[in-house]
C-alpha positions as CSV (number, residue, x, y, z in Angstrom):
1,X,208.0,225.6,-56.3
2,X,210.8,225.1,-53.9
3,X,212.9,222.0,-54.4
4,X,212.7,219.4,-51.7
5,X,212.4,215.6,-51.9
6,X,208.7,215.8,-52.3
7,X,208.8,218.2,-55.2
8,X,211.9,216.7,-57.0
9,X,211.3,215.7,-60.6
10,X,213.7,212.8,-60.4
11,X,213.1,210.0,-57.9
12,X,216.9,210.0,-57.3
13,X,216.5,213.5,-55.8
14,X,213.1,212.6,-54.2
15,X,212.0,209.1,-53.0
16,X,215.5,207.6,-53.4
17,X,217.5,210.6,-52.4
18,X,219.1,209.1,-49.3
19,X,220.1,205.9,-51.3
20,X,221.8,207.9,-54.0
21,X,223.4,210.3,-51.6
22,X,226.9,208.9,-52.0
23,X,226.9,209.9,-55.7
24,X,225.8,213.4,-55.2
25,X,229.2,215.0,-54.5
26,X,230.5,213.2,-57.7
27,X,227.8,213.5,-60.4
28,X,226.1,216.7,-59.4
29,X,226.8,220.0,-61.2
30,X,228.8,220.9,-58.1
31,X,230.8,217.8,-58.5
32,X,231.5,218.6,-62.2
33,X,232.5,222.2,-61.3
34,X,234.8,221.0,-58.5
35,X,236.7,218.7,-60.9
36,X,236.9,221.3,-63.6
37,X,238.5,223.6,-61.0
38,X,240.9,220.8,-60.0
39,X,242.0,220.3,-63.7
40,X,242.5,224.0,-64.3
41,X,244.6,224.4,-61.2
42,X,246.7,221.4,-61.9
43,X,247.3,222.5,-65.5
44,X,248.5,225.9,-64.2
45,X,250.8,224.3,-61.7
46,X,252.1,221.9,-64.4
47,X,252.9,224.9,-66.7
48,X,254.8,226.5,-63.9
49,X,256.8,223.3,-63.4
50,X,258.0,223.2,-67.0
51,X,261.4,224.8,-67.5
52,X,260.7,226.0,-71.0
53,X,257.6,227.9,-70.1
54,X,259.5,230.7,-68.4
55,X,256.6,233.1,-68.5
56,X,255.1,231.0,-65.7
57,X,257.8,230.8,-63.1
58,X,257.9,227.9,-60.8
59,X,255.3,228.6,-58.0
60,X,256.5,229.1,-54.5
61,X,255.2,226.8,-51.7
62,X,252.8,229.5,-50.7
63,X,251.4,229.9,-54.2
64,X,251.1,226.2,-54.6
65,X,249.2,226.0,-51.4
66,X,246.9,228.9,-52.4
67,X,246.1,227.2,-55.7
68,X,245.6,223.8,-54.1
69,X,243.3,225.3,-51.6
70,X,241.2,226.8,-54.4
71,X,240.8,223.4,-55.8
72,X,240.3,221.3,-52.7
73,X,238.3,223.9,-50.9
74,X,235.9,224.5,-53.7
75,X,232.6,225.3,-52.0
76,X,228.9,225.6,-52.7
77,X,229.4,229.3,-52.5
78,X,232.0,229.1,-55.2
79,X,229.7,227.0,-57.3
80,X,226.9,229.6,-57.0
81,X,229.4,232.3,-58.1
82,X,230.2,230.2,-61.1
83,X,226.5,230.0,-62.0
84,X,226.3,233.8,-61.7
85,X,229.2,234.2,-64.1
86,X,227.7,231.7,-66.4
87,X,224.5,233.7,-66.7
88,X,226.7,236.4,-68.4
89,X,229.0,234.2,-70.4
90,X,226.5,231.5,-71.3
91,X,229.5,229.2,-71.2
92,X,230.1,226.9,-68.2
93,X,233.8,226.2,-68.6
94,X,234.6,229.8,-69.3
95,X,232.8,230.7,-66.1
96,X,235.2,228.4,-64.2
97,X,238.2,230.2,-65.7
98,X,236.8,233.6,-64.8
99,X,236.1,232.4,-61.2
100,X,239.7,231.4,-60.8
101,X,240.9,234.7,-62.1
102,X,238.6,236.5,-59.7
103,X,239.8,234.3,-56.7
104,X,243.4,235.0,-57.7
105,X,243.0,238.7,-57.3
106,X,245.2,239.9,-54.4
107,X,247.7,237.0,-54.6
108,X,250.3,238.7,-56.7
109,X,252.3,235.6,-57.7
110,X,249.2,233.9,-59.2
111,X,247.6,237.1,-60.5
112,X,250.7,237.8,-62.5
113,X,250.1,234.6,-64.6
114,X,246.3,234.5,-64.6
115,X,246.2,234.5,-68.4
116,X,247.8,231.1,-68.3
117,X,244.8,229.7,-66.5
118,X,243.1,227.7,-69.3
119,X,246.3,228.2,-71.5
120,X,245.9,226.6,-75.0
121,X,242.9,224.6,-73.8
122,X,239.6,224.0,-75.3
123,X,236.7,223.4,-73.0
124,X,236.8,219.8,-73.8
125,X,240.3,219.5,-72.5
126,X,238.8,220.4,-69.1
127,X,235.6,218.5,-69.5
128,X,236.9,215.1,-70.7
129,X,239.3,215.0,-67.8
130,X,236.6,216.1,-65.3
131,X,234.2,213.4,-66.4
132,X,236.8,210.7,-66.3
133,X,237.6,211.7,-62.8
134,X,233.9,211.6,-61.9
135,X,233.6,208.1,-63.4
136,X,236.7,206.9,-61.6
137,X,235.5,208.3,-58.2
138,X,232.0,206.9,-58.7
139,X,233.3,203.5,-59.7
140,X,236.0,203.1,-57.1
141,X,234.4,204.9,-54.1
142,X,230.7,203.9,-54.6
143,X,229.8,201.3,-57.2
144,X,232.6,198.7,-56.6
145,X,232.1,198.8,-52.8
146,X,228.4,198.3,-53.2
147,X,229.0,195.3,-55.6
148,X,231.6,193.9,-53.1
149,X,228.9,194.0,-50.4
150,X,226.5,192.1,-52.6
151,X,229.1,189.6,-53.6
152,X,230.1,189.0,-49.9
153,X,226.4,188.5,-49.0
154,X,225.8,186.1,-51.8
155,X,229.0,184.2,-51.1
156,X,227.9,183.7,-47.5
157,X,224.5,182.4,-48.7
158,X,226.2,180.1,-51.2
159,X,228.2,178.5,-48.4
160,X,225.2,178.5,-45.9
161,X,223.0,176.7,-48.4
162,X,225.6,174.6,-50.1
163,X,224.0,171.4,-49.2
164,X,220.3,172.5,-49.3
165,X,218.8,170.3,-52.1
166,X,216.5,172.1,-54.5
167,X,214.5,171.0,-57.5
168,X,215.8,172.6,-60.7
169,X,213.3,173.9,-63.3
170,X,214.7,174.0,-66.9
171,X,212.1,175.5,-69.3
172,X,209.9,175.8,-66.1
173,X,209.6,172.1,-65.8
174,X,211.0,169.7,-63.2
175,X,214.7,168.9,-63.9
176,X,217.8,167.4,-62.3
177,X,218.1,168.6,-58.7
178,X,220.7,171.1,-57.6
179,X,221.4,172.9,-54.3
180,X,220.2,176.4,-53.3
181,X,223.9,177.3,-52.5
182,X,225.1,176.2,-55.9
183,X,222.5,178.3,-57.7
184,X,223.7,181.3,-55.7
185,X,227.3,180.4,-56.3
186,X,226.7,180.7,-60.0
187,X,225.6,184.3,-59.5
188,X,228.7,185.0,-57.4
189,X,231.0,183.7,-60.1
190,X,229.3,185.8,-62.8
191,X,229.2,189.0,-60.8
192,X,232.8,188.6,-59.7
193,X,234.0,188.3,-63.3
194,X,232.1,191.4,-64.3
195,X,233.3,193.3,-61.3
196,X,236.9,192.7,-62.4
197,X,236.0,194.0,-65.9
198,X,234.4,197.1,-64.5
199,X,237.5,197.8,-62.4
200,X,239.8,197.2,-65.4
201,X,238.2,199.8,-67.7
202,X,240.8,202.4,-68.6
203,X,239.4,205.9,-68.1
204,X,241.0,208.1,-70.7
205,X,241.9,211.7,-70.9
206,X,243.4,214.2,-73.4
207,X,244.6,217.8,-73.2
208,X,245.7,218.5,-76.8
209,X,243.7,221.6,-77.8
210,X,240.9,222.6,-80.1
211,X,241.1,219.8,-82.6
212,X,243.6,217.4,-81.0
213,X,246.8,218.6,-82.7
214,X,248.3,221.0,-80.1
215,X,248.0,223.8,-82.6
216,X,247.9,226.7,-80.1
217,X,250.5,225.0,-77.9
218,X,253.1,224.7,-80.6
219,X,252.7,228.1,-82.0
220,X,253.3,229.6,-78.5
221,X,256.1,227.2,-77.4
222,X,257.5,225.2,-80.4
223,X,260.4,224.0,-78.3
224,X,258.1,222.0,-75.8
225,X,257.4,218.3,-76.5
226,X,253.7,218.8,-75.9
227,X,252.6,215.1,-76.4
228,X,255.1,214.1,-73.7
229,X,254.0,216.9,-71.4
230,X,250.3,216.2,-72.0
231,X,250.7,212.5,-71.3
232,X,252.5,213.2,-68.0
233,X,249.8,215.6,-67.0
234,X,246.9,213.2,-67.7
235,X,248.6,210.3,-66.0
236,X,249.4,212.6,-63.1
237,X,245.6,212.8,-62.6
238,X,245.4,209.0,-62.4
239,X,243.9,208.6,-65.9
240,X,245.1,206.9,-69.1
241,X,246.4,209.2,-71.8
242,X,244.7,209.2,-75.2
243,X,247.1,210.6,-77.8
244,X,244.6,210.6,-80.8
245,X,241.5,212.7,-80.6
246,X,239.5,215.4,-82.3
247,X,238.3,218.3,-80.2
248,X,236.7,215.8,-77.9
249,X,238.1,212.7,-76.3
250,X,235.8,210.2,-78.1
251,X,234.1,208.7,-75.0
252,X,234.9,205.1,-75.9
253,X,235.9,204.5,-72.3
254,X,232.5,205.9,-71.1
255,X,230.8,203.4,-73.4
256,X,233.1,200.7,-72.0
257,X,232.4,201.3,-68.4
258,X,228.7,201.7,-69.2
259,X,228.7,198.4,-71.0
260,X,230.5,196.7,-68.2
261,X,228.0,198.0,-65.7
262,X,225.1,197.0,-68.0
263,X,226.4,193.4,-68.0
264,X,226.6,193.2,-64.2
265,X,223.1,194.8,-64.0
266,X,221.7,192.3,-66.5
267,X,223.1,189.4,-64.3
268,X,221.4,191.0,-61.3
269,X,218.1,191.4,-63.2
270,X,218.3,187.6,-63.9
271,X,219.0,186.9,-60.3
272,X,216.2,189.2,-59.0
273,X,213.7,187.4,-61.2
274,X,214.9,184.0,-60.1
275,X,214.6,184.9,-56.4
276,X,211.2,186.4,-57.1
277,X,210.2,183.0,-58.5
278,X,211.7,181.1,-55.6
279,X,209.7,183.3,-53.1
280,X,206.6,182.6,-55.2
281,X,207.3,178.8,-54.9
282,X,207.8,179.1,-51.2
283,X,211.5,178.1,-51.3
284,X,212.3,181.3,-49.5
285,X,210.2,183.0,-46.8
286,X,210.6,186.7,-46.2
287,X,211.1,188.1,-42.7
288,X,208.2,190.2,-41.4
289,X,208.6,193.7,-40.2
290,X,206.1,195.1,-37.7
291,X,203.9,197.8,-39.3
292,X,204.6,196.9,-42.9
293,X,201.7,196.4,-45.3
294,X,202.0,194.0,-48.3
295,X,198.7,195.1,-50.0
296,X,196.2,197.8,-49.4
297,X,193.4,195.3,-49.6
298,X,194.9,191.8,-49.0
299,X,196.2,191.6,-45.4
300,X,198.0,188.3,-45.9
301,X,200.5,189.4,-48.5
302,X,204.3,189.7,-48.1
303,X,205.4,190.9,-51.5
304,X,208.9,190.5,-52.9
305,X,209.1,194.3,-53.4
306,X,212.8,194.7,-52.9
307,X,213.6,192.4,-55.8
308,X,210.9,194.1,-58.0
309,X,212.3,197.5,-57.1
310,X,215.8,196.3,-58.0
311,X,214.7,194.9,-61.3
312,X,212.9,198.1,-62.2
313,X,215.8,200.4,-61.3
314,X,218.4,198.1,-63.1
315,X,216.2,198.3,-66.2
316,X,216.2,202.2,-66.1
317,X,220.0,202.2,-65.6
318,X,220.6,199.8,-68.4
319,X,218.5,201.8,-70.8
320,X,220.7,204.8,-70.1
321,X,223.9,202.9,-70.3
322,X,222.9,201.5,-73.7
323,X,222.2,205.0,-74.9
324,X,225.6,206.2,-73.7
325,X,227.4,203.4,-75.5
326,X,225.6,203.9,-78.8
327,X,225.6,207.7,-78.7
328,X,228.6,209.1,-77.0
329,X,231.3,207.6,-79.3
330,X,229.6,209.3,-82.3
331,X,230.4,213.0,-83.0
332,X,229.9,214.9,-86.2
333,X,233.3,215.8,-87.8
334,X,235.6,217.2,-85.1
335,X,232.9,218.0,-82.6
336,X,229.3,218.5,-82.0
337,X,227.5,219.3,-78.7
338,X,225.1,216.4,-78.5
339,X,227.4,214.6,-76.0
340,X,227.3,217.5,-73.5
341,X,223.7,217.0,-72.3
342,X,224.0,213.2,-72.5
343,X,227.1,213.2,-70.2
344,X,225.2,215.1,-67.6
345,X,222.9,212.0,-67.3
346,X,225.8,209.7,-66.2
347,X,224.9,210.2,-62.6
348,X,221.3,209.1,-63.3
349,X,222.4,205.7,-64.6
350,X,224.8,205.2,-61.7
351,X,222.1,206.4,-59.3
352,X,219.5,203.9,-60.4
353,X,222.1,201.2,-60.3
354,X,223.0,202.1,-56.7
355,X,219.4,202.2,-55.7
356,X,219.0,198.7,-57.1
357,X,222.0,197.3,-55.3
358,X,220.6,198.7,-52.1
359,X,217.3,197.1,-52.8
360,X,218.9,193.7,-53.5
361,X,220.9,193.9,-50.3
362,X,217.8,194.7,-48.3
363,X,215.8,192.0,-49.9
364,X,218.5,189.3,-49.4
365,X,218.6,190.3,-45.7
366,X,215.0,189.3,-45.4
367,X,215.2,185.8,-46.9
368,X,215.0,182.6,-45.0
369,X,215.0,179.2,-46.8
370,X,212.2,176.8,-46.2
371,X,213.7,173.3,-46.1
372,X,210.3,171.6,-45.8
373,X,208.9,173.3,-48.9
374,X,212.1,172.5,-50.8
375,X,211.9,168.8,-49.7
376,X,208.2,168.5,-50.6
377,X,208.9,169.6,-54.2
378,X,211.7,167.1,-54.5
379,X,209.8,164.2,-53.0
380,X,206.9,164.9,-55.5
381,X,209.2,164.8,-58.5
382,X,210.6,161.2,-58.7
383,X,210.7,161.5,-62.5
384,X,213.9,163.6,-62.2
385,X,215.7,160.3,-61.3
386,X,215.1,159.1,-64.9
387,X,218.3,160.7,-66.0
388,X,220.3,158.9,-63.3
389,X,218.7,155.5,-64.1
390,X,219.1,155.7,-67.9
391,X,222.7,157.0,-67.6
392,X,223.7,154.0,-65.4
393,X,221.9,151.7,-67.9
394,X,224.1,153.2,-70.7
395,X,227.2,152.5,-68.7
396,X,226.4,148.8,-68.5
397,X,225.2,148.4,-72.0
398,X,221.5,147.8,-71.4
399,X,219.3,148.3,-74.5
400,X,217.4,151.5,-75.3
401,X,217.9,153.2,-71.9
402,X,216.7,156.6,-72.8
403,X,213.7,155.3,-74.6
404,X,212.7,153.0,-71.8
405,X,212.8,155.8,-69.2
406,X,211.0,158.2,-71.6
407,X,208.1,155.8,-71.9
408,X,208.1,155.3,-68.2
409,X,208.1,159.0,-67.1
410,X,207.5,161.6,-69.8
411,X,204.5,163.8,-69.3
412,X,203.0,161.9,-66.3
413,X,205.7,161.6,-63.7
414,X,206.3,158.4,-61.7
415,X,206.0,157.2,-58.1
416,X,208.7,156.0,-55.9
417,X,207.4,152.5,-56.0
418,X,207.0,152.4,-59.8
419,X,210.6,153.6,-60.2
420,X,211.9,151.0,-57.7
421,X,210.0,148.2,-59.5
422,X,211.6,149.3,-62.8
423,X,215.1,149.3,-61.2
424,X,214.5,145.8,-59.9
425,X,214.0,144.5,-63.5
426,X,217.3,145.8,-64.7
427,X,220.2,143.4,-65.2
428,X,222.8,145.6,-63.4
429,X,225.7,144.8,-61.1
430,X,224.5,144.6,-57.5
431,X,226.4,147.7,-56.3
432,X,225.1,149.8,-59.2
433,X,221.5,148.6,-58.5
434,X,221.9,149.4,-54.8
435,X,223.0,152.9,-55.6
436,X,220.0,153.5,-57.7
437,X,217.7,152.0,-55.0
438,X,219.1,154.4,-52.4
439,X,219.0,157.4,-54.7
440,X,216.4,160.1,-53.9
441,X,215.8,163.5,-55.7
442,X,217.3,165.2,-52.6
443,X,220.5,163.2,-52.8
444,X,220.8,163.4,-56.6
445,X,222.8,166.7,-56.7
446,X,226.1,165.6,-58.0
447,X,228.9,167.9,-56.9
448,X,226.6,170.9,-56.3
449,X,227.4,171.2,-52.6
450,X,231.2,171.1,-53.0
451,X,231.1,173.5,-55.9
452,X,229.1,175.9,-53.7
453,X,231.5,175.5,-50.8
454,X,234.5,176.4,-53.0
455,X,233.1,179.7,-54.4
């Protein structure tokens, strides 16, 4: 069966293909090959730049350009050639080395040193750097911009609805009022903090040979300070050098970025569920789109499908991120191969995250607050003012304030008139009593509006 979006096994290559498209050049097998070629080429160039490695003379400008073009111009045709070679070698990284040797044929200066392509390297020297480059590019070019877009939208909503009073529901029960903007500001603050932690994750790399000791390097060139050379090379790729490894870089940084993304995704699941609930309560209405159907049998329905879609995709992503963080840092002795197939699923976790961010952005764009519905809930919940009354009573030393309000309101609510009559019986200063008379659930929001405006 030919592959197209309708026959794809993964929804990221089918139903959600367009939404995950930005990650395709990064996490596809082509993207991995492209970065492997880049690392191999940069390693050969670095060897030529080292004065003690005289067998690889410094490359001319023409040779440097030739090699750079091999890396930067890596094409789908090149990738297909790698797969052809791999069918013979049954080794994906060795196939990259052979491709570069083949492509160097005819350029004498490079062909003369072709055996220094992959010099002293194990496959994992190339792989770990390639995956860290993939993670860096996905984070910086795709994920962080998508999160920034969400944060900007939510910040705008926090400001727009800063003063829109809303009934809180702690434990699902009526509780002290807040504002719609303040509740959104809470989410902005949480995501912004996690966004900084995602950006701060150090993506590590190593290039220290078969078991991390520079064995082959030292036996060939004992006079070279290989740890210093390796550090400069890794940092030259824009990564952080890890000086202590086995055959593999231990993937702790992969777990770290996965855990950071899992935290922001968990916050967004929490938010998606809350918005779903507010839509159900009627606090938000959703914009209608001509031609859309909410139910195959109930014509009236406008379902919160974007928030449900986001929640589902975030859950899939987090399941994978959790597996990455518990599996990848574990390797039997100096190396086993169980990490190889797991690393290939990195793009799946990032992809479902990106689909979810897109769904959230789309869903937020449809929302419109319903002030009348919000006000009706507040007006019907006079009991939430019990907190205010008993707290003022505490200030002025009145007896048993909590117990009096508990008896008045717990489990059965209270009317405006009944509450006002109770306030009139209190021996309070005139100004304090007047504040309580004027208080309404809609005005009992503390500093919520100013907090939302400041986010």
